[in-house]
C-alpha positions in Angstrom: 158.5 79.3 197.4 156.4 80.3 194.5 154.0 77.8 193.2 153.4 77.6 189.7 149.9 77.5 188.6 149.2 76.3 185.3 146.2 77.1 183.2 144.9 75.4 180.2 142.7 77.5 178.1 140.4 75.7 175.9 139.2 77.8 173.0 136.3 76.4 171.4 134.8 77.9 168.2 131.1 78.3 168.0 129.6 79.0 164.6 126.1 80.0 164.3 124.6 79.7 161.0 121.8 82.5 160.4 119.0 81.6 158.1 118.0 84.7 156.0 114.4 85.1 156.3 112.0 83.8 153.5 109.2 86.0 152.1 106.7 84.5 149.8 104.5 86.9 147.8 102.2 86.5 144.6 103.8 88.1 141.5 101.1 89.3 139.0 101.6 88.5 135.3 99.8 87.4 132.2 100.5 85.1 129.1 99.5 86.6 125.4 99.0 84.1 122.6 99.4 85.9 119.3 96.9 85.3 116.5 98.2 82.7 113.9 97.7 84.2 110.4 95.6 81.8 107.9 97.3 80.0 105.4 96.3 79.3 101.9 98.2 75.8 102.0 97.3 74.6 98.3 95.6 75.9 94.9 94.3 74.3 92.0 92.7 75.3 88.7 90.1 72.5 87.5 87.5 71.8 85.0 84.1 71.3 86.2 84.6 67.5 85.8 87.7 68.1 88.6 90.4 67.6 86.0 93.5 69.6 86.6 94.1 72.3 83.8 96.8 74.9 83.1 95.5 76.1 79.7 91.9 77.7 79.9 89.6 78.3 77.1 87.7 81.7 77.2 83.8 81.3 77.8 84.4 78.1 79.7 83.6 77.5 83.4 86.5 76.6 85.7 87.3 75.9 89.4 89.6 78.1 91.1 90.2 76.3 94.4 92.1 77.3 97.6 92.6 75.0 100.6 92.6 77.4 103.6 94.0 76.5 107.3 93.1 78.4 110.2 94.7 76.9 113.6 91.6 78.2 115.6 89.1 77.1 112.9 87.4 78.4 109.7 84.8 80.5 111.6 87.8 83.2 111.9 88.0 83.7 108.1 86.5 87.0 107.0 87.1 86.9 103.4 88.9 85.4 100.3 90.2 87.7 97.5 91.0 85.8 94.2 92.9 87.9 91.4 93.4 86.9 87.9 95.9 89.1 86.1 98.6 88.8 83.0 102.0 88.9 84.2 102.3 92.2 81.9 99.6 93.9 83.5 100.4 92.9 87.0 98.4 92.4 90.4 97.5 96.0 90.8 96.3 96.8 87.3 92.7 98.0 86.9 90.1 95.4 86.3 89.6 94.9 82.7 88.1 91.8 80.6 91.4 91.7 78.6 94.0 91.1 81.5 92.6 91.6 85.2 89.6 90.1 87.2 88.9 90.4 90.8 86.6 88.1 92.8 85.6 88.1 96.6 84.0 85.6 99.1 82.7 87.5 102.1 81.9 85.1 105.0 80.0 87.5 107.1 77.0 86.9 104.6 78.4 84.0 102.8 78.5 86.2 99.4 80.3 85.4 96.4 80.8 88.6 94.2 82.6 89.7 91.1 84.4 93.1 92.1 85.5 93.7 88.4 85.3 94.1 85.4 81.8 92.6 85.4 79.1 94.8 87.2 76.6 91.9 87.4 78.9 88.7 88.2 79.4 88.3 84.4 82.3 86.1 84.9 81.5 84.4 88.3 78.9 81.8 88.6 77.9 82.2 92.1 75.4 79.4 92.2 78.3 77.0 91.6 80.8 78.4 94.1 81.2 76.3 97.4 82.4 77.2 101.1 83.0 74.4 103.5 79.8 73.1 105.0 81.4 72.7 108.4 83.4 75.6 110.0 84.4 74.3 113.2 87.3 72.3 111.5 90.7 74.1 110.9 91.4 73.2 107.2 88.9 73.0 104.1 88.5 74.0 100.5 86.6 77.2 99.0 85.9 77.0 95.4 85.3 79.8 92.9 83.7 78.9 89.5 84.8 81.5 86.9 84.4 81.9 83.2 86.9 84.1 81.4 85.7 86.8 78.7 85.7 86.0 75.1 88.5 88.6 74.6 90.7 87.4 77.4 94.4 88.2 76.3 95.7 84.8 74.9 99.3 83.6 76.5 101.8 80.9 76.5 104.6 80.1 78.9 102.4 80.6 81.8 101.3 84.3 81.1 98.4 84.5 83.7 98.6 84.5 87.5 95.9 83.4 89.8 96.2 84.8 93.4 94.3 83.8 96.4 94.4 86.0 99.6 92.8 84.6 102.6 92.2 87.1 105.6 90.9 86.3 109.1 88.9 88.4 111.7 91.9 89.9 113.0 93.0 91.4 109.5 95.6 88.7 109.4 96.3 87.3 105.9 97.8 84.3 103.9 98.1 83.9 100.2 99.1 81.5 97.4 99.5 81.7 93.7 99.2 79.5 90.5 100.2 80.4 86.9 98.3 79.4 83.7 97.7 80.3 80.2 94.7 81.4 78.0 94.0 79.9 74.7 93.1 81.9 71.6 89.3 82.2 70.9 87.2 83.2 67.9 83.5 83.0 67.0 82.0 84.0 63.7 78.4 84.2 62.7 76.7 85.3 59.5 73.1 86.5 59.0 72.5 85.0 55.6 71.8 81.2 54.7 71.5 81.8 50.9 72.1 84.5 48.4 69.4 85.0 45.5 70.1 87.0 42.1 67.4 87.0 39.3 69.1 88.3 36.2 69.4 88.2 32.3 72.5 87.2 30.2 74.8 90.4 29.8 73.8 92.1 32.9 76.5 93.4 35.3 77.2 94.5 39.0 73.9 92.6 40.0 73.3 92.5 43.8 71.7 89.5 45.7 68.3 90.5 47.5 70.1 89.6 50.8 72.8 92.2 50.5 74.9 92.8 52.5 75.6 89.9 54.4 76.5 90.8 58.1 79.6 88.8 59.4 79.6 89.1 63.4 83.2 88.0 64.7 84.3 87.7 68.5 88.0 87.1 69.1 90.8 87.8 71.4 93.2 88.8 68.6 93.2 90.7 65.4 91.7 88.9 62.4 90.9 88.9 58.7 87.6 88.2 57.1 88.1 86.1 53.9 85.8 84.7 51.1 85.7 82.0 48.6 83.5 80.1 46.2 83.3 76.1 45.9 83.8 76.6 42.2 82.0 78.1 39.1 78.3 78.5 39.4 76.8 75.6 37.4 73.4 75.3 35.6 71.4 72.7 37.2 69.8 71.5 33.7 72.3 72.6 30.9 75.4 72.4 33.0 76.5 75.9 31.6 79.1 77.9 33.8 79.2 81.2 35.2 82.9 81.4 36.0 84.1 82.2 39.7 86.0 85.4 38.5 82.4 87.1 37.6 81.6 87.0 41.3 83.0 89.7 43.6 82.6 90.8 47.1 83.3 94.1 48.6 83.0 96.0 52.0 80.3 98.5 50.8 77.8 99.0 47.9 80.5 101.2 46.4 82.9 98.4 45.5 85.3 99.4 48.3 88.0 96.9 48.9 86.5 94.6 46.2 88.2 91.2 45.4 87.1 88.7 42.5 86.4 85.3 44.1 88.0 82.1 43.5 88.1 78.7 45.1 91.2 79.8 47.3 90.1 82.2 50.2 90.9 85.9 49.6 90.9 88.7 52.3 88.1 91.1 52.2 88.8 92.8 55.8 92.2 92.8 57.0 93.7 93.2 60.6 90.5 94.0 62.4 90.9 94.9 65.9 89.9 92.0 68.5 86.7 92.6 70.6 83.1 91.3 71.1 80.5 91.1 68.3 82.5 93.1 65.8 80.1 93.5 62.7 81.4 93.8 59.0 79.3 94.0 55.8 79.8 92.0 52.7 78.3 93.3 49.4 78.2 90.5 46.8 78.2 91.6 43.1 77.8 89.4 39.8 78.4 89.8 36.2 76.2 87.5 34.2 78.1 86.5 30.9 76.5 86.6 27.4 75.5 84.2 25.8 74.3 81.8 28.7 71.5 79.3 28.9 68.6 80.2 31.0 68.8 77.9 34.2 69.3 78.0 37.9 73.1 78.4 38.6 74.5 77.3 42.1 77.6 77.5 44.0 78.8 77.4 47.8 79.8 80.7 49.4 82.3 80.5 52.2 83.3 83.1 54.7 85.6 82.7 57.4 87.7 84.6 60.0 91.3 83.8 60.6 94.1 85.3 63.0 95.8 88.3 61.4 99.6 87.7 61.0 
């Protein structure tokens, strides 16, 4: 008889978890911090009394102020350039007293310089320019003290631009601008304080011993030169009169452009080109009426320059 032998087979699942080997190595690397350009964070134009001003007079000192920020500190600042230019001329025009000025602060030797148009800092008062006293800070003011030429172009509606350009020792830069205007300017000088004629009744075309009167005008616009009298020349003792119309003014001793004087201004020189120290002559002539009482006759002579229109 066969015997049945039973087998019980137990299958067990054995799982092994294999860990991947771990290797540790140093990976070389570096971090680069880029240079941050300097900033001209704010700008201003002020009088010497620190009053904000947007319309400037020629031949007057003003502070052109820029606040500079450098996130390292101000020792990084290499130079500051200040350009002043009419919008008509543009930033890149050549320097000229009428419409373009360039000034520089150089930090390496603490020098303030007018690059142009003046050759000898004619329009920059270097002794009054100011840099920060402490350069370890990240922000402070730099001040240019500028006086514009007497023939600087007058404008309205913000016809001029001031541009500050700040550059650091890495060559990075920042800038800021402000617009402003320039007023009209005229100055007149004459070289005579009085006019003297010795004459007899009936003499004509007599000239004062002071002839000619030299008129010197500086202006930033074209102009006329005008003359007038206060009235008739009146005798001091007998009150006789020499009529105003007997007194004449001319451009030269040959009577060019001659006008008879009255108590209203008349043009002797018209539409003269603007400029500095423009000299023009006035020749005076007198016709002495006959008869006339012997006396000393006086009147006030007036000379002025006005804008040509």
